[in-house]
C-alpha positions as CSV (number, residue, x, y, z in Angstrom):
1,M,0.0,0.1,-0.1
2,N,1.6,3.3,-1.1
3,V,0.5,6.2,1.1
4,Q,0.9,9.5,-0.2
5,R,2.3,12.2,2.2
6,T,1.8,15.9,2.0
7,E,5.0,18.1,2.0
8,A,4.0,19.6,5.4
9,Q,3.7,16.0,6.9
10,I,7.1,15.1,5.5
11,M,8.7,18.0,6.7
12,Q,7.0,17.7,10.2
13,N,8.3,14.1,10.5
14,L,11.9,15.2,9.5
15,K,11.9,17.9,12.2
16,D,10.5,15.3,14.6
17,A,13.6,13.0,13.7
18,G,15.9,15.9,14.7
19,C,16.8,16.9,11.2
20,T,18.2,20.5,10.6
21,D,16.6,23.1,8.3
22,E,19.3,22.4,5.9
23,F,18.9,18.7,5.7
24,I,15.1,19.3,5.3
25,Q,15.6,21.6,2.3
26,A,18.2,19.3,0.8
27,F,15.7,16.3,1.2
28,M,12.8,18.3,0.0
29,A,14.8,19.3,-3.2
30,D,15.8,15.7,-3.9
31,L,12.0,14.9,-3.8
32,E,11.0,17.8,-6.0
33,Q,13.6,16.8,-8.5
34,E,12.4,13.3,-8.3
35,K,15.8,12.1,-7.0
36,V,14.3,9.6,-4.5
37,S,17.3,7.5,-4.2
38,D,19.2,10.5,-3.2
39,G,16.8,11.4,-0.6
40,M,16.8,7.9,0.8
41,K,20.6,8.2,1.3
42,L,20.3,11.2,3.3
43,L,17.6,9.5,5.4
44,Q,20.0,6.5,6.0
45,K,22.8,8.8,6.8
46,H,20.9,10.6,9.3
47,R,19.5,7.2,10.7
48,R,23.1,6.0,11.1
49,F,23.9,9.5,12.9
50,L,21.0,8.8,15.6
51,L,22.0,5.3,15.9
52,D,25.5,6.0,16.7
53,N,24.6,8.6,19.1
54,T,22.3,6.3,20.8
55,H,25.1,3.9,21.2
56,A,27.3,6.3,22.7
57,W,24.6,7.2,25.3
58,E,24.1,3.5,26.0
59,K,27.7,3.1,26.9
60,K,27.7,6.0,29.4
61,I,24.5,4.6,30.8
62,D,26.5,1.3,31.2
63,C,29.2,3.0,33.0
64,L,27.0,4.5,35.4
65,D,25.0,1.1,36.0
66,Y,28.3,-0.5,36.7
67,L,29.2,2.1,39.3
68,I,25.8,1.8,40.9
69,Y,26.4,-1.8,41.1
70,Q,29.9,-1.6,42.5
71,M,29.0,1.0,45.2
72,S,25.8,-1.0,46.1
73,N,27.8,-4.2,46.8
74,N,30.3,-2.4,49.1
């Protein structure tokens, strides 16, 4: 099922995903020029960026969890 989304919905989705105004402009330009594969590359790049940041935060949380564990067992 192919659901058509309005330009405003796409832009809001990108904002909600933490995309910058410059990113949104580039993505929308790709769509307007029917360069969907280029737009998809931008989305994948931003997804990787978010995932890398998530992993970095997870490592920090793991460090705190370890410290809490160590301190509670002393």
